[in-house]
Every structure is written in C-alpha cells, then in structure tokens.
A tleap script that builds the chain and sets N, CA, C and O, in Angstrom:
source leaprc.protein.ff14SB
mol = sequence {
  NMET PRO GLU SER TYR TYR GLN LEU MET GLU
  LYS ILE GLN ALA VAL ASP PHE VAL LEU VAL
  ASP LEU THR LEU TYR LEU ASP THR HIE PRO
  ASP ASP LEU GLU ALA ILE LYS GLN PHE ASN
  GLN LYS ALA TYR GLU SER LYS GLN LEU LYS
  ALA GLU PHE GLU ASN GLN PHE GLY PRO LEU
  LEU GLN TYR GLY LEU SER TYR SER ASN TYR
  PRO TRP ASN TRP LYS ASP ALA PRO TRP PRO
  TRP GLN CVAL
}
set mol.1.N position { -9.290 -8.282 -0.540 }
set mol.1.CA position { -8.652 -9.387 -1.249 }
set mol.1.C position { -7.144 -9.308 -1.036 }
set mol.1.O position { -6.587 -8.222 -0.874 }
set mol.2.N position { -6.488 -10.473 -1.037 }
set mol.2.CA position { -5.040 -10.462 -0.864 }
set mol.2.C position { -4.341 -9.867 -2.093 }
set mol.2.O position { -4.898 -9.852 -3.191 }
set mol.3.N position { -3.139 -9.389 -1.895 }
set mol.3.CA position { -2.350 -8.796 -2.984 }
set mol.3.C position { -2.150 -9.777 -4.136 }
set mol.3.O position { -2.095 -9.365 -5.295 }
set mol.4.N position { -2.043 -11.069 -3.831 }
set mol.4.CA position { -1.849 -12.076 -4.883 }
set mol.4.C position { -3.031 -12.122 -5.851 }
set mol.4.O position { -2.855 -12.454 -7.023 }
set mol.5.N position { -4.222 -11.796 -5.378 }
set mol.5.CA position { -5.402 -11.730 -6.241 }
set mol.5.C position { -5.180 -10.699 -7.347 }
set mol.5.O position { -5.392 -10.987 -8.525 }
set mol.6.N position { -4.752 -9.503 -6.962 }
set mol.6.CA position { -4.560 -8.415 -7.909 }
set mol.6.C position { -3.370 -8.673 -8.834 }
set mol.6.O position { -3.418 -8.330 -10.015 }
set mol.7.N position { -2.320 -9.266 -8.309 }
set mol.7.CA position { -1.147 -9.571 -9.127 }
set mol.7.C position { -1.478 -10.599 -10.210 }
set mol.7.O position { -1.087 -10.438 -11.366 }
set mol.8.N position { -2.189 -11.638 -9.836 }
set mol.8.CA position { -2.559 -12.666 -10.799 }
set mol.8.C position { -3.567 -12.120 -11.810 }
set mol.8.O position { -3.475 -12.428 -12.998 }
set mol.9.N position { -4.516 -11.324 -11.358 }
set mol.9.CA position { -5.487 -10.716 -12.266 }
set mol.9.C position { -4.790 -9.807 -13.281 }
set mol.9.O position { -5.165 -9.787 -14.453 }
set mol.10.N position { -3.792 -9.065 -12.843 }
set mol.10.CA position { -3.050 -8.191 -13.755 }
set mol.10.C position { -2.305 -9.003 -14.820 }
set mol.10.O position { -2.260 -8.605 -15.984 }
set mol.11.N position { -1.724 -10.132 -14.427 }
set mol.11.CA position { -1.056 -11.004 -15.396 }
set mol.11.C position { -2.050 -11.540 -16.423 }
set mol.11.O position { -1.761 -11.564 -17.619 }
set mol.12.N position { -3.212 -11.966 -15.958 }
set mol.12.CA position { -4.253 -12.482 -16.854 }
set mol.12.C position { -4.685 -11.394 -17.839 }
set mol.12.O position { -4.798 -11.648 -19.038 }
set mol.13.N position { -4.921 -10.200 -17.337 }
set mol.13.CA position { -5.353 -9.106 -18.196 }
set mol.13.C position { -4.298 -8.750 -19.239 }
set mol.13.O position { -4.638 -8.453 -20.385 }
set mol.14.N position { -3.033 -8.776 -18.859 }
set mol.14.CA position { -1.962 -8.462 -19.803 }
set mol.14.C position { -1.881 -9.509 -20.915 }
set mol.14.O position { -1.755 -9.159 -22.089 }
set mol.15.N position { -1.953 -10.780 -20.554 }
set mol.15.CA position { -1.894 -11.848 -21.551 }
set mol.15.C position { -3.121 -11.798 -22.454 }
set mol.15.O position { -3.002 -11.971 -23.667 }
set mol.16.N position { -4.285 -11.565 -21.885 }
set mol.16.CA position { -5.498 -11.495 -22.698 }
set mol.16.C position { -5.488 -10.278 -23.629 }
set mol.16.O position { -6.045 -10.338 -24.725 }
set mol.17.N position { -4.871 -9.193 -23.210 }
set mol.17.CA position { -4.722 -8.036 -24.095 }
set mol.17.C position { -3.868 -8.411 -25.304 }
set mol.17.O position { -4.188 -8.038 -26.432 }
set mol.18.N position { -2.793 -9.141 -25.072 }
set mol.18.CA position { -1.946 -9.610 -26.173 }
set mol.18.C position { -2.754 -10.496 -27.116 }
set mol.18.O position { -2.611 -10.394 -28.335 }
set mol.19.N position { -3.597 -11.359 -26.566 }
set mol.19.CA position { -4.431 -12.227 -27.403 }
set mol.19.C position { -5.393 -11.421 -28.275 }
set mol.19.O position { -5.576 -11.743 -29.449 }
set mol.20.N position { -6.001 -10.389 -27.724 }
set mol.20.CA position { -6.897 -9.542 -28.515 }
set mol.20.C position { -6.111 -8.857 -29.629 }
set mol.20.O position { -6.552 -8.827 -30.778 }
set mol.21.N position { -4.966 -8.318 -29.293 }
set mol.21.CA position { -4.135 -7.628 -30.278 }
set mol.21.C position { -3.678 -8.584 -31.386 }
set mol.21.O position { -3.727 -8.240 -32.567 }
set mol.22.N position { -3.240 -9.770 -31.002 }
set mol.22.CA position { -2.821 -10.755 -31.999 }
set mol.22.C position { -3.990 -11.209 -32.868 }
set mol.22.O position { -3.812 -11.461 -34.060 }
set mol.23.N position { -5.172 -11.312 -32.288 }
set mol.23.CA position { -6.353 -11.679 -33.063 }
set mol.23.C position { -6.610 -10.647 -34.159 }
set mol.23.O position { -6.850 -11.003 -35.313 }
set mol.24.N position { -6.559 -9.390 -33.797 }
set mol.24.CA position { -6.771 -8.331 -34.788 }
set mol.24.C position { -5.694 -8.371 -35.876 }
set mol.24.O position { -5.998 -8.231 -37.061 }
set mol.25.N position { -4.451 -8.560 -35.475 }
set mol.25.CA position { -3.351 -8.639 -36.443 }
set mol.25.C position { -3.535 -9.837 -37.369 }
set mol.25.O position { -3.400 -9.712 -38.586 }
set mol.26.N position { -3.840 -10.985 -36.798 }
set mol.26.CA position { -3.959 -12.201 -37.610 }
set mol.26.C position { -5.174 -12.184 -38.528 }
set mol.26.O position { -5.191 -12.885 -39.540 }
set mol.27.N position { -6.186 -11.397 -38.193 }
set mol.27.CA position { -7.322 -11.263 -39.102 }
set mol.27.C position { -6.899 -10.649 -40.438 }
set mol.27.O position { -7.526 -10.906 -41.465 }
set mol.28.N position { -5.844 -9.844 -40.425 }
set mol.28.CA position { -5.360 -9.221 -41.661 }
set mol.28.C position { -4.054 -9.828 -42.161 }
set mol.28.O position { -3.611 -9.507 -43.263 }
set mol.29.N position { -3.431 -10.700 -41.368 }
set mol.29.CA position { -2.166 -11.353 -41.733 }
set mol.29.C position { -2.255 -12.851 -41.407 }
set mol.29.O position { -1.485 -13.344 -40.583 }
set mol.30.N position { -3.185 -13.581 -42.041 }
set mol.30.CA position { -3.449 -14.975 -41.657 }
set mol.30.C position { -2.309 -15.949 -41.947 }
set mol.30.O position { -2.339 -17.080 -41.463 }
set mol.31.N position { -1.318 -15.545 -42.714 }
set mol.31.CA position { -0.201 -16.438 -43.049 }
set mol.31.C position { 1.048 -16.181 -42.220 }
set mol.31.O position { 2.103 -16.739 -42.520 }
set mol.32.N position { 0.959 -15.356 -41.193 }
set mol.32.CA position { 2.119 -15.038 -40.359 }
set mol.32.C position { 2.300 -16.146 -39.314 }
set mol.32.O position { 1.690 -16.122 -38.245 }
set mol.33.N position { 3.146 -17.104 -39.652 }
set mol.33.CA position { 3.355 -18.269 -38.794 }
set mol.33.C position { 3.894 -17.886 -37.424 }
set mol.33.O position { 3.481 -18.469 -36.422 }
set mol.34.N position { 4.800 -16.927 -37.356 }
set mol.34.CA position { 5.357 -16.525 -36.061 }
set mol.34.C position { 4.285 -15.911 -35.166 }
set mol.34.O position { 4.287 -16.143 -33.958 }
set mol.35.N position { 3.374 -15.133 -35.739 }
set mol.35.CA position { 2.288 -14.553 -34.950 }
set mol.35.C position { 1.327 -15.640 -34.463 }
set mol.35.O position { 0.816 -15.566 -33.346 }
set mol.36.N position { 1.086 -16.640 -35.298 }
set mol.36.CA position { 0.223 -17.759 -34.883 }
set mol.36.C position { 0.877 -18.525 -33.741 }
set mol.36.O position { 0.207 -18.913 -32.784 }
set mol.37.N position { 2.178 -18.742 -33.839 }
set mol.37.CA position { 2.892 -19.416 -32.743 }
set mol.37.C position { 2.787 -18.603 -31.454 }
set mol.37.O position { 2.557 -19.154 -30.377 }
set mol.38.N position { 2.959 -17.279 -31.578 }
set mol.38.CA position { 2.864 -16.422 -30.397 }
set mol.38.C position { 1.441 -16.456 -29.839 }
set mol.38.O position { 1.258 -16.522 -28.623 }
set mol.39.N position { 0.435 -16.410 -30.712 }
set mol.39.CA position { -0.952 -16.497 -30.261 }
set mol.39.C position { -1.182 -17.789 -29.489 }
set mol.39.O position { -1.757 -17.774 -28.401 }
set mol.40.N position { -0.734 -18.903 -30.054 }
set mol.40.CA position { -0.940 -20.194 -29.403 }
set mol.40.C position { -0.232 -20.268 -28.057 }
set mol.40.O position { -0.770 -20.823 -27.099 }
set mol.41.N position { 0.970 -19.712 -27.982 }
set mol.41.CA position { 1.711 -19.713 -26.723 }
set mol.41.C position { 0.983 -18.865 -25.679 }
set mol.41.O position { 0.876 -19.260 -24.518 }
set mol.42.N position { 0.486 -17.703 -26.097 }
set mol.42.CA position { -0.237 -16.834 -25.167 }
set mol.42.C position { -1.583 -17.438 -24.768 }
set mol.42.O position { -2.023 -17.265 -23.631 }
set mol.43.N position { -2.235 -18.140 -25.684 }
set mol.43.CA position { -3.492 -18.826 -25.350 }
set mol.43.C position { -3.235 -19.880 -24.284 }
set mol.43.O position { -4.019 -20.027 -23.346 }
set mol.44.N position { -2.129 -20.616 -24.429 }
set mol.44.CA position { -1.758 -21.620 -23.430 }
set mol.44.C position { -1.457 -20.933 -22.086 }
set mol.44.O position { -1.914 -21.386 -21.037 }
set mol.45.N position { -0.695 -19.849 -22.131 }
set mol.45.CA position { -0.345 -19.119 -20.912 }
set mol.45.C position { -1.606 -18.578 -20.227 }
set mol.45.O position { -1.721 -18.634 -19.002 }
set mol.46.N position { -2.543 -18.057 -21.013 }
set mol.46.CA position { -3.796 -17.554 -20.455 }
set mol.46.C position { -4.563 -18.664 -19.749 }
set mol.46.O position { -5.075 -18.473 -18.646 }
set mol.47.N position { -4.635 -19.806 -20.383 }
set mol.47.CA position { -5.348 -20.938 -19.792 }
set mol.47.C position { -4.709 -21.356 -18.465 }
set mol.47.O position { -5.415 -21.637 -17.497 }
set mol.48.N position { -3.388 -21.397 -18.423 }
set mol.48.CA position { -2.681 -21.779 -17.199 }
set mol.48.C position { -2.918 -20.761 -16.080 }
set mol.48.O position { -3.206 -21.133 -14.942 }
set mol.49.N position { -2.794 -19.478 -16.416 }
set mol.49.CA position { -3.008 -18.438 -15.415 }
set mol.49.C position { -4.436 -18.466 -14.879 }
set mol.49.O position { -4.653 -18.299 -13.679 }
set mol.50.N position { -5.409 -18.675 -15.764 }
set mol.50.CA position { -6.808 -18.706 -15.339 }
set mol.50.C position { -7.103 -19.924 -14.473 }
set mol.50.O position { -7.879 -19.841 -13.522 }
set mol.51.N position { -6.490 -21.042 -14.800 }
set mol.51.CA position { -6.659 -22.232 -13.966 }
set mol.51.C position { -6.086 -21.977 -12.572 }
set mol.51.O position { -6.695 -22.348 -11.568 }
set mol.52.N position { -4.924 -21.346 -12.514 }
set mol.52.CA position { -4.317 -21.000 -11.225 }
set mol.52.C position { -5.226 -20.044 -10.444 }
set mol.52.O position { -5.452 -20.222 -9.247 }
set mol.53.N position { -5.738 -19.033 -11.142 }
set mol.53.CA position { -6.633 -18.070 -10.494 }
set mol.53.C position { -7.885 -18.764 -9.963 }
set mol.53.O position { -8.282 -18.551 -8.817 }
set mol.54.N position { -8.501 -19.591 -10.801 }
set mol.54.CA position { -9.732 -20.270 -10.392 }
set mol.54.C position { -9.506 -21.216 -9.227 }
set mol.54.O position { -10.382 -21.366 -8.375 }
set mol.55.N position { -8.354 -21.852 -9.175 }
set mol.55.CA position { -8.033 -22.720 -8.037 }
set mol.55.C position { -7.942 -21.923 -6.745 }
set mol.55.O position { -8.301 -22.417 -5.676 }
set mol.56.N position { -7.464 -20.697 -6.847 }
set mol.56.CA position { -7.272 -19.883 -5.649 }
set mol.56.C position { -8.483 -19.014 -5.300 }
set mol.56.O position { -8.803 -18.826 -4.126 }
set mol.57.N position { -9.163 -18.478 -6.345 }
set mol.57.CA position { -10.143 -17.426 -6.081 }
set mol.57.C position { -11.528 -17.657 -6.672 }
set mol.57.O position { -12.429 -16.856 -6.427 }
set mol.58.N position { -11.728 -18.715 -7.436 }
set mol.58.CA position { -13.044 -18.959 -8.021 }
set mol.58.C position { -13.059 -18.752 -9.524 }
set mol.58.O position { -12.039 -18.394 -10.113 }
set mol.59.N position { -14.217 -18.976 -10.152 }
set mol.59.CA position { -14.306 -19.004 -11.610 }
set mol.59.C position { -14.125 -17.647 -12.287 }
set mol.59.O position { -14.403 -16.593 -11.714 }
set mol.60.N position { -13.648 -17.719 -13.527 }
set mol.60.CA position { -13.501 -16.569 -14.427 }
set mol.60.C position { -14.128 -16.913 -15.771 }
set mol.60.O position { -14.290 -18.088 -16.101 }
set mol.61.N position { -14.480 -15.894 -16.546 }
set mol.61.CA position { -14.866 -16.131 -17.926 }
set mol.61.C position { -13.605 -16.458 -18.721 }
set mol.61.O position { -12.537 -15.906 -18.455 }
set mol.62.N position { -13.729 -17.342 -19.680 }
set mol.62.CA position { -12.568 -17.777 -20.453 }
set mol.62.C position { -12.492 -17.041 -21.785 }
set mol.62.O position { -13.511 -16.776 -22.422 }
set mol.63.N position { -11.271 -16.717 -22.196 }
set mol.63.CA position { -11.006 -16.112 -23.503 }
set mol.63.C position { -9.625 -16.554 -23.939 }
set mol.63.O position { -8.685 -16.539 -23.144 }
set mol.64.N position { -9.494 -16.948 -25.195 }
set mol.64.CA position { -8.189 -17.364 -25.672 }
set mol.64.C position { -7.925 -18.839 -25.485 }
set mol.64.O position { -6.769 -19.260 -25.514 }
set mol.65.N position { -8.970 -19.646 -25.292 }
set mol.65.CA position { -8.764 -21.070 -25.075 }
set mol.65.C position { -8.516 -21.833 -26.367 }
set mol.65.O position { -7.923 -22.912 -26.338 }
set mol.66.N position { -8.949 -21.304 -27.479 }
set mol.66.CA position { -8.822 -22.024 -28.737 }
set mol.66.C position { -7.483 -21.735 -29.392 }
set mol.66.O position { -7.043 -20.586 -29.451 }
set mol.67.N position { -6.840 -22.781 -29.882 }
set mol.67.CA position { -5.593 -22.642 -30.614 }
set mol.67.C position { -5.914 -22.510 -32.089 }
set mol.67.O position { -7.021 -22.834 -32.520 }
set mol.68.N position { -4.960 -22.042 -32.858 }
set mol.68.CA position { -5.175 -21.868 -34.295 }
set mol.68.C position { -4.291 -22.812 -35.078 }
set mol.68.O position { -3.157 -23.098 -34.693 }
set mol.69.N position { -4.830 -23.287 -36.175 }
set mol.69.CA position { -4.023 -24.005 -37.151 }
set mol.69.C position { -3.371 -22.989 -38.074 }
set mol.69.O position { -3.583 -21.785 -37.929 }
set mol.70.N position { -2.578 -23.471 -39.021 }
set mol.70.CA position { -1.980 -22.602 -40.027 }
set mol.70.C position { -2.660 -22.870 -41.358 }
set mol.70.O position { -2.755 -24.035 -41.743 }
set mol.71.N position { -3.137 -21.870 -42.086 }
set mol.71.CA position { -3.147 -20.451 -41.742 }
set mol.71.C position { -4.191 -20.153 -40.676 }
set mol.71.O position { -5.005 -21.009 -40.329 }
set mol.72.N position { -4.158 -18.938 -40.164 }
set mol.72.CA position { -5.067 -18.482 -39.125 }
set mol.72.C position { -6.489 -18.864 -39.497 }
set mol.72.O position { -6.966 -18.489 -40.568 }
set mol.73.N position { -7.177 -19.603 -38.633 }
set mol.73.CA position { -8.478 -20.133 -39.030 }
set mol.73.C position { -9.669 -19.477 -38.332 }
set mol.73.O position { -10.791 -19.969 -38.453 }
set mol.74.N position { -9.455 -18.392 -37.614 }
set mol.74.CA position { -10.560 -17.706 -36.965 }
set mol.74.C position { -11.555 -17.164 -37.989 }
set mol.74.O position { -12.753 -17.068 -37.723 }
set mol.75.N position { -11.035 -16.813 -39.165 }
set mol.75.CA position { -11.887 -16.213 -40.182 }
set mol.75.C position { -12.803 -17.226 -40.856 }
set mol.75.O position { -13.717 -16.832 -41.581 }
set mol.76.N position { -12.582 -18.524 -40.637 }
set mol.76.CA position { -13.371 -19.570 -41.282 }
set mol.76.C position { -14.770 -19.653 -40.678 }
set mol.76.O position { -14.932 -19.650 -39.458 }
set mol.77.N position { -15.778 -19.726 -41.546 }
set mol.77.CA position { -17.165 -19.858 -41.091 }
set mol.77.C position { -17.455 -21.331 -40.813 }
set mol.77.O position { -16.735 -22.181 -41.336 }
set mol.78.N position { -18.455 -21.677 -40.029 }
set mol.78.CA position { -19.320 -20.734 -39.332 }
set mol.78.C position { -18.689 -20.273 -38.022 }
set mol.78.O position { -17.919 -21.007 -37.402 }
set mol.79.N position { -19.015 -19.068 -37.613 }
set mol.79.CA position { -18.584 -18.556 -36.321 }
set mol.79.C position { -19.563 -19.044 -35.271 }
set mol.79.O position { -20.691 -19.398 -35.613 }
set mol.80.N position { -19.175 -19.075 -34.012 }
set mol.80.CA position { -20.032 -19.667 -32.980 }
set mol.80.C position { -21.459 -19.128 -32.975 }
set mol.80.O position { -22.399 -19.892 -32.758 }
set mol.81.N position { -21.636 -17.851 -33.206 }
set mol.81.CA position { -22.972 -17.278 -33.160 }
set mol.81.C position { -23.777 -17.555 -34.427 }
set mol.81.O position { -24.952 -17.196 -34.497 }
set mol.82.N position { -23.158 -18.193 -35.438 }
set mol.82.CA position { -23.866 -18.540 -36.667 }
set mol.82.C position { -24.406 -19.971 -36.640 }
set mol.82.O position { -25.138 -20.363 -37.549 }
set mol.83.N position { -24.066 -20.741 -35.638 }
set mol.83.CA position { -24.498 -22.128 -35.561 }
set mol.83.C position { -25.855 -22.236 -34.923 }
set mol.83.O position { -26.381 -23.339 -34.773 }
savepdb mol mol.pdb
quit
C-alpha cells in the first residue's frame, strides 16, 4: 500500500481515539458544553477523513457520525441495540 494509506489511516485512528475518550468523559459530564463542541468537531473531522479514505482506498466502518445536542444525549434511551 502507498504511504498515504498509512498516513490517512493514522489520522483517522487518532481522531476516533479522541471520540472514544470524549464519549467516556461526556457520559459522566453531560453538561460540559465545551466537550460537546469538541466531540461534534471531531465527529465532523472523522467523517471527512473517512470520506477521503473511502474515495481513495475503499470502504471503512463508521464511528463518530452522530452529533450530540446539549446536554449530552448519548445516555438517552433507547440505545440502538434496544430497538
């Protein structure tokens, strides 16, 4: 694979790691508006990077596509696996 494959994959992994970390933080701090803004910005960045990757190298699994309202609404039921 070309070097650009690995560089773009590393960027995606770094942004998605931030999304996981922010998700855990926001589960216990649902009123932190700045963290929600950062989550939403990183979710947008993840989507853009993945679209770029998929255009160049093929499909990826998606994570971080959903934005959050205020307060953090991930904790609201039903969760996808409960429907």
